[in-house]
N, C-alpha and C positions, 0 to 999 in steps of 0.2 A: 464246859469250855475252860481251858487252862489259860493262864496269863492274865494280862491287864483286864480283859473283858470276860472274866469268868462269870458264870450266871449269877452268883450272889452279888457281885459287884455291879452288874447291870441292873439288878433289882434295887440296889442301894441308890443308883442314879435315878431310876424311875421314881422312887419314893421322894428323893430330894426335889426332883422337878415338880411333883405334886404340890409342894409347898412354895414353889416359885412361880406357878402359872398366874397367880393374881397380879404379878408385876406387868403382865400383858393384858390385863383386864378380863381374864378368864374366871369363871366361877370357881369358888373354893372346892366344890365337889366334881370338878371335871375329871374325866377319865383319861389316864395316861398309859399308853401301851408302847411296847418296843417295836420299832419299824425296821431298823437296819443297823448292823454293827460293821464298820469298816475302819477307815482312819479315825473317825469319830463315832459317837453313838447317837442315833437319831430316833426320835420318839414322836408319836402322834397323840395329841391332846384334843379331847372332844368336849366342848362345853354343852352340858345337858340342856341348857336354856335356849340355845340356838341351834345345835346339832352341827355346827360348823367346825371342821377339824383344822388344827393348827399344828405345824411341823416345828419341833424343837430339836435343835442340834446341840449336843454337848460335846465341847472340843476336847481332843486328846491333849493332856498336859505336855508342855515342852515343845509344841510344834509352832503354833502361831501366837504371837503376842497380840494384845488388844488393838494396837494400832494397825497391825496387819489384818485383822478381822474387820476392823472398821473400813479399811481400804477396799476389801472385797465388796462390802455392802454398798460402798459409795459407787463402785463401777456398776454393780447390779442396778442400783436406783437410776444411774445415768442411762443405762441401756434401756430400762423400762420407759423412762421419760421420753426417749427419742424413738421408741417403737422398734429397736433393733432386733430383738429376740423375745420370744415368749418364755418368761421365767418367772418363778414365784416372787411375789413382793415381800421384801424383808419388813417385819412388823416392829414398830417402835413400842417401847414400854410406856407405862403411864407417865413416867417422868421425862419422856421425850428421848431418852437414850435407846440404843439398840442392843447393847451388850449386857446381859446379866451375869451373875456368877454364884457359884455355890462351892462348898468345900466337900470333897469326897476322898476318902483314903489319904488325908493329909495334903491333898493338892487342890489348889483353886481351879475349878472347871469353868471356862466361859461358856455362856449359853446364848444362842441367838434364836430368833423365831421367824418363820416364813408362812405366808399363806399356803394352803394346800393346793396342789395342781392336780387335776384329774389326768388319767392316762395310764398306759401300761408300757413297760420296757419293750423295745423292738425285739422280735424273735430273729435268731440267727437263721440264714438261709437265703435262697434266691429272692424271695419277697422283699428283702431288705434293700435291694439296689436302688429303687426310687427314693427310699428314705435317705440314702447316702448322697444322692443327687441333691436333695433339699438340705442335708447337713453341709454340703459344700457351699451352698448358697448362704446358709447361716454363718458358716465360718468366715466367708469373705466379708459379710456385713460386720461381724465382730472385729475382724482385723482392720477394716476401714475405719471403724469407730475408734479403735485403739490407736490408730496412727494420728487421728486429729483431735482426740479428746484432751482437753486441758485438765490434767490431773490435779487434784489438790496438792499443795505444797508438802503436806505431811503424808502423802500417799506412799505406802511401803508394802511391797510384796516380794516374795522370794524369786531368785533367779534360777531357772532350770537350764543350765548348760552342761558341758561335759564335767567339769570340776564338781558341781553340786549333784550330779546324777551318778557318775561312775568314778570320780576322782578321789582325792585324799580326804575330803569332807562331805561324803555322800549324805543327802537329806533322808534317804530311805534305807540306809544301811549298806553294807558291803556285799556285792553280789557273790563274792568268794565264799560266803557263808551259806550259799544256796543249799536247800535241802537235798541230801543225797548226792551232792556233786563229788565225783571221783577224779582221779588224777588225770585221766585222759580228757574228760570233760573240761577240767580246769585249764588244761593247756589250750584247748580250742577257744575257750572264753577269754583267756589272756590275749591270744592273738587277735580275737574280735574286738576287744577293748581297745587294743593299740591301734587297730585299723580304723575304728570309729573316731578315736581321738585325732588322728591324722586327717581324716576326711572332714571332720567338723572344723578343724583349724583352716583347712582350705576353703570350705564353704563360707566361713566368716560369720560375724554377728553384726553386720551393717544394719542400719535402720530400715532398709527396705526388706530385710529378711528376718529381723529379730525385734520383738516388741511384746506388748501385753497380750496374752492368749488365755484361753480357758484352761488348757493343759490336761483336761480329763474328760474328754467327750465320749467316754465309753458308753456302751449301750445301756448300762445301769443308770446312767445320768441323762437319758433321753426318755421323754414321755410322749407317746403317740395317742392322740384322741381324735378320731376321724381324720380330717386332713391337716391337723395341727401338729407340728413337731415341736415339743417344748424341751427346753435345756434346763437342767437343775444342777446344783452343787458346784459352785464356783470356788470351793474350799482350796483347790490346788492352783488357781489362777495365779499367773506371775509372768515373769519376762522370760521369753524363749523364742525359738524359731517358729514363725507362723505356720509352716506346714508340719510342724510337730503335732498340730491339732489333729491331723489325719491319723497319725500313728497312735495317738491316744484313743481315737475312735475304734480301732480294731484291737484294743487291749484284751488280752487273754486268749485271743484266737488268731494271733499274728501268722501262725503257720497253716491256716485254713486256705485251701486252694481258691476260695472265692475272693481273697483279699485283692488280687490284682483288678478284678472286675469292679470291686467296691471302690478302689482307687480311681479307676477310670470314671465312675459315676460322680465321685466327689470332686474331682478335677473339672468335669463338665459343668457341674453346679457352680463351682467357684468361679470359673471363667465367665459365667453368665452375669456375674455381679462385678468382679474385679479381675485384672490381669494376673496371669501366673505364667512365669517363664518356663520354657522347656527344661532349662538347667535346674530349676526348682523341682519340677516334676520328676526329673531323673534322680533326684536326691531323696525322694520320699522312702524308697526301700531302706535307705540308711537310717532314717528316723524310726522306722518300724523296728529295725533291729535294736537300736538305741533303747526304745521304749520297752522292748521285751526284756532286755538285759536289766533295765531299771526295775521292772516288775519282778524279776526273779529275785532281786535284792529285797523288794518289798514283801514278798511272800515269806522270805526268811526272817525278816525283822518284825513282821506282824503275824507270826505263826499262830496266835490265839484267835484270829478272826475266822469266821465261817468260810470266807473266800479262800484264805491261805490253807485252811484244813481240807477243803474240797479238792484243791489242786495238787497239794502234796509233792512228792518227788517226781511225779510224772511231768509236772510243769518244767522242772529243771531239765529233765531228759529232752523234752520238746525244744527247750532253749538251745541246748547243745546242738540238736539236729538243725535247727533254724540257722544257727551260727555257722555250722559246717557248710550249708548251702550258700550263706552270705559270703563267706570267704572264698568259696570256689568261684563265685562270680567276680568279687572285688580284687582277687589276686591273679586274675588272667593276664 
């Protein structure tokens, strides 16, 4: 694997973690294995004395500062305390803190630990519709909590709006660098970006529509175990539009014909917990397009990750087709 997370570097991280696990009270001889490489590198540590696995997340440098990471963990702890969502517990180190660190390739890498949560990623297809109904209920509970929770004074998370997604200072890179993007596709996406900017300015960022959200409810961040739907990885949580959470849930398959049915299921579940206006529902496809263009930038700027490598230029081609369809409806 080329780039930041080349195989030799992932092994360096794994070995570094092996010397760090005792900070969380794990045995010196615990086994550390690679679990997932995406924005961050995630590992599983198993203490041979207990057999209990612990999840260790090593943060990508230059993305989240320690106070942002602490804020994520604060929200998770509050959600767990109030029974809002099934999500793994952040684990404190022996000194009471939650964030460890190590140096790798000259960069300080922040490390956090979570309890292991059982379950498997939902499979794409018709069988996922009931899960999206439940995800709608979970999303509504998350948003209700976000609207009323008294955040700590030092709470700090990123804002996901047009400027930070597709504007002049994009957090995940410039979509114009998309893999294999040619002149015709560039023109389509430029029109789409302008259309999104205008639409989002009209939709607005009022407190009834914009607040603290998970922002990455994609299938890989959901764990199904019997009748329980768990939510993991709040690493991208921040301030954005509430209904953006649906768009993030259909990440990487935004052009699948099943998406409108999943939207209906999500909205039905959401409305069983909290109100959702017809105007908001009508805007959901706009956020799906926004998310797809954002992910197209992510794939280009994270080309070393397994996800980006598996998607390749075909993902860019799909984005252009989706944008064509979006424009044909929005420009009527």
